[in-house]
N, C-alpha and C positions, 0 to 999 in steps of 0.2 A: 504493500500500500504506500509506504513512504517512498519507494522507488518510483511508483507511478506518479505520485504528487510532484516529485522532483523533476521528472521528465516533462510534465505539463508546464511547470514554472519555467523550464528552460526552452520550451517549444517556441518556434519562431512566431507563430500566430499569437500566443499568449503574451510574449514579450512586447511585440509591437502594439498590441491592444492596451497593455498596461502603460506603455509610454504615451499613447494617445489619450488615455484616461487622465494623465497628469494635466493636460491642457483642459480637459472637461472639468476636473476638480478645481483647479486654481482659478479658472475664469469666473467662478462664483464670486470670489473676492473682488476681482477687477470690476465686474458689473455693479455689485453692491457699493463699491467704493465711489463710483462716479454718479450714483443715484441716491441711495438711502444715506450713505455716510456723509456725503457733501451736504445733503439737505439737513441732516441731524446737526452737523457742525455749524452751518450758516444760519439755519432757521430756528434752532433751539439753543444749542450751547452758547453760541456767540450772536444771538439774535440782536442784542444791543451793542455789538462790538465787544472788544476785549483788549486790554493792555494798550488802549489808545489807538487801536486799529479797527478798520472796517472788517466785517465778517469775511468778505471776499479776499482781502489781503491776508487775513489769518490763514485761510484755506490754502492760498497760493504758497505762502511761506512754510506752512506745515508740509506740503508736498516737497518744497525745496529742501527742507531739513531732512526728510526721508531719503531724498536722492543723494544728499551729501553723506548721510550715514551709510547708505549702501556703497557709495564710492569708496568709503574708508574701510569697510569690512570685507567686501567681496573679493578683492585680489588676494588677500591672505588666505581666505577660506578656499579659493580656487587652487592656489599653489599648494596648500596642504593636501587637498584632495588628489591632485596629480601625483604628489610624492608618495602617498599611501594607497593610491588606487581606490579611494574611498568616495567616489562620486555618488554612489547610491546612498550611502550612509549620510553624506552631507545633504543630499536632497531631502531625505526624511526628517533630518534635524531642522532644516530650514522651513519645511512645511509645518512642523510643530511650533516653531517660533511665530510664523505668520498666523496660524490658527489661534495660537495663544494670545496674540495681540488683539484679535477679534473678540476673544473671550474677555480679555481685560476691558475692551471698549464696552462690552455688554455689562460688565460688573460695575464700572465707574458711573456714579450719578452725573447727570448733565451739569450740575453746579461745579464739579471738579474739572475746571477747564484745562489745567495743565495735564491731568491724568488722561483726559480725552485725547489731547494732542499727542502725548507720549504713546498711547495705545495705537493710534493711527500710524505713527511713525514705525513702531515695532512691527505691526502687521504688514506694512508696506515693505520694510526691509526684508522680512521673512519671505514675502512673495518674490522680491527681486532675486534673492539668493537661490530660491527654488527654481526660478527660471534659468539661472546660470547652469545648474546641474541637469535640468531637463534638456537643455541644448547640448551639454557636453556628453550626454548618453546617446545622442542621435548618431554620431559616427560609428558607434559600436553595432548598430542594427540596420544601417542603411548607408549606401555609397552612391556616388555620382548622382544622376537625376532621380534615382529612387528616394534620395534624401529630400528632394523638392516635393515629391508626391506625398511622402509620409509627413513632412512638415505641414503641408497644406491640409491633410486630413486632421492633423492635430489641431490646427487653428479652427477648422470647421467644427470639430467636436467641441472646442472651447466656446465657440459662439452659441452652439446648441445648449451645452451645459450651463453656460452663464445665463442664458435667457430663462431656462427652466428654474434655476436657482433663484433668479430675480423674481419670477412670478410667485414662487413659494414664499419668499421673504416679504414681498409686497402684500400677499394675501394675509400673512400674519399681522402686518402693520394695520391693514384695513379692518381686521377683526379684533383690534386691541380692546375695544369696549366690551365685547362678548367674552374676552379672556380676563376681564377685570383689571385691565391695565390702562394707563393714560397713553398718549401718543408716544412719549419718550420711552415708556416701558415696552410698547409694541416694537419700536425700532431696536431697542436693546435685545429683545428676544430674537428678532430677525437676525441680528449680528451673531448671536450664539448658534442659531440654526445654520447659518452660512459657514461658521467654523466647523461644525459637525460634517456638513457636506464636503468641505475641503479635505478633511481627514479621511472620511469613509471611502471616497472615490480615489484617494491616493494609495490605499492599502494594497491593491494589486502590484504596484511598483515596489512595495516592501518585500514581496516574495518572488518577484520575477528575477530570472537569472540573465542579467544583461551582459555577463561575461567580464573580461578584464581588458583594460586599455593596452595599447601597444607599448612594448618595452622601450624605455628611453632612459638616458642618464638624467639624474636629477640632482639639484644642489642640496647642501646639508640642511638648509632652513627654508621656510616659505619665502622670506624676504629675498634671499639670494636667488631662489627659483624664479621669482617674479622679475627681479632686476636683470638676471641673465637672459631670460626669454625676451623681455622688452628690448634689451640691448641688441640681441641677435636680429630682431626685426628692423631696428633702426639702422644697423650696419649692413643689411642685406644688399647684395649687388643688384644693379638695375637689370631687369629682364628675368630675374630668378623667381622661383616659386614663392620664396619668403617675401620678396618685395611686392609681388602681386597680392599675397595674403595681407600684408600690412596696409596696402591701399584699400582693399575691400573692408578690412577691419575698421580703419579710420573713417571711411565713408559711411559704413553702417552705424558707427557711433553717432555721427552727426545727424543722420537721417532718423534713426530710432529715437534719439533724444528729442528731436523736433516733433516727431509723431506722438510720442508718449505725452509730451507737454500739451500738445494740441488736444488730445483726447481728454486729458484731465481738466483742461480749462474750458472745454466745450460745454460741460455740464454747468460749471460755474457761470459761464456766459448766459446760458439759457435761464438760469435762476435769477441772475441780476438784471440783464437787459430786457428779457421778455417776461419776467416775473412768473415763470411757470411754477405751478405747485408740484408737490411730490408725485402724484399720480400721472400728471402730464409729462414730467421728466422721465418717469419709468416707461411710459408708452413710447417716448422718443427713443430711448435706449433700446427697447425691444425691437423697434423698427430697424435700428442700426444693426442689431444682432441678426435679424432675419435676412437682411440684404447682404451682410458681410459673409455669411456662411457660403452661399453659392459664389460670392466674389472671390473668396480664398481658394475654393476648389477650382474656379476658372483660371486664376493666375497660376496655380500649381499645374494645371493641364497645359496651359500655354508655355510654361517654363520647360516642361518635359518634352513638348513637341517641337518648339521653335528655339528654345534656348533661353538663358536668363536675361540676355541683353534686351530683347523685345519686351519681355515681361517687365523688366525694370523701367523701361521708357514709359510704359503705361502707368505703373505704380507711382513713380516720381512725378510724372506729368500730372496725374490725377490729384496728387496731394498738393502740388503747388497751385493748381487751379482752385482747389477747395479753400486754401488759405487766402488766396486773392479775393475770391468771391465772399468770404466771411466778412471782409471789411465793409461790404455793401449790403449785407443782410439787414432788412428793416422790419419785416413782418414775420409772424409765426409760420405762415405758409412757406416763405422763403427759407426759414430755418429748417423746416422738415425736408425741403428739397435739397438743401445743403447736406443734411444728415444722410440722405440716400446716396448722394454722390460720394461723401466721405466713406460710407460703408462699402462701396464697391471696391475701393482700393485699400481699405483699412487692414484687413488680414493679409492681403496679398503681399504688401511690402515687408511686413514682419516675417511672414513665412519664407519669402524669397531670400531675405538677408540671413535668416537663421540657417537655411539650407546651404547657402553659399559659404558661410563661415565654417559650417560643419565639414563640408567637402574639402575645403582648403586648409583646415587645421593641421599643423605639423604633428606627426605621430608622437603620441605620449604626452601631448600638451593640450588636450581638449578642455580641461578644467581652466587652466590659466588663460587660454584663448577666449573662452566665453566669459571668464572673469574680467579680462581687459575690455571685452565688448560691453559688459554691463557697467563697468566703471566709467568708460568713456561716454556711454549713453546717459548715465545718471549725471555726470558732470555737465554734459551738454544740456540735459533737461533741467539741472539745477540753475544754470545760467539763464535759460529761457523762462523758467518759473519765477525766478527772482526778478527778471526784467518785467514780467507781467505785473507782479505786485508793485514794483517800484514805479513803472510807467503809469499804472492806474492811480497811484498816489499823486504823481506829478501832473497828469493830464486829465484825470477823471474818466478816461476811456478804457474799458476792459479789452478793447481790440488793439491797443497800441503795440503789443508785442508781436503782432502777426508778421511784420517785416523781418524781424529777427529769425522767425521760424522759416520763412521763405528762403532767407539767405543760407541757413543751415542745410536745407534740403538741396538747394542748388549746388553747394560745395560738396555735399555728400554724393550727389549724382555724378559730379565730375570725377570723384575719386573711384567710384565703383563701375564706371562706364565700360571698362574693358573686361569685366569679369566674364568668364566662359559660361 
């Protein structure tokens, strides 16, 4: 019996399904973050502002703090995982930290403003670290354009899982009175349920046999591992595989940092400029999830059929168009139209760049490669989120940071334009 169980856990189908389920599980946090959590923070916890700042600024800078914390922690965790071939253990630990942050958010009363902010930061950092090791496991189970296909299936599953989890969480909030709770209590219960969803659907990855990474020489400490790998990319000769990988890695950092910032600020913009209530914001995000699912699969199909370059042109061009049009959005109808356009390229660019990094990653350095990707992404996102908050204070316009995001995407595209 034990032998049969071990063979099932090592089977190709089970392992790939377990990996896809990681996106399904973790996306519950990302959808709840940009709907119920942002509404909870801006409309309840900081309804009258806090620490001399408007609610929108507190939210933007909370995300900036989470990005900065991720940038500080991720590279050391990634280097440690590479040295010990402990990617799976690191993934499970990060998932526990992220879900634990959501439980802490559920446990803290809305009057405990600092505790609420700290819980959001902890959950976000756990999510970020888990994404690093989800990506670093991809080269073990898929190669070449099969990685594009599997990455696209993962993101598609993420949109489906995130949507279902959001519907369940929203139903709990809607039924708060029947449950004997006030609206804050209903939201906190929804956060706890989301944490349980994240943990439960990550369990298959705890028993799946992902195998071992490629053998490679490693430094004595994580700090040296990180430094030596970064230096090798910096010194890579022109025309070599390492130089091409460095370009794709750098471009992906800028692009994903801009994309993640845009996604997080999209909900805040809808709340502030269009004064959407919680249910309206949830409907908007569910629309995005529904359109993004076939969009991610479509980009994955295009990448495997025609190559990554044509797919990248569509993804980057679509995102730049979304950011330019966002400046001119004036009505709720226009906002929904923009959301549909955003959804079409939302998962595609993330899936495409994750697969490209996985395929080009040097042997034995998947953890530190995705760690550097996450660090660069969070630093780029930190700068953009900080600019959003600062420019809103200076100009009073929540749209003022759009030009910075456009610039990041243009530079990112220039760097990755040659990828195979």
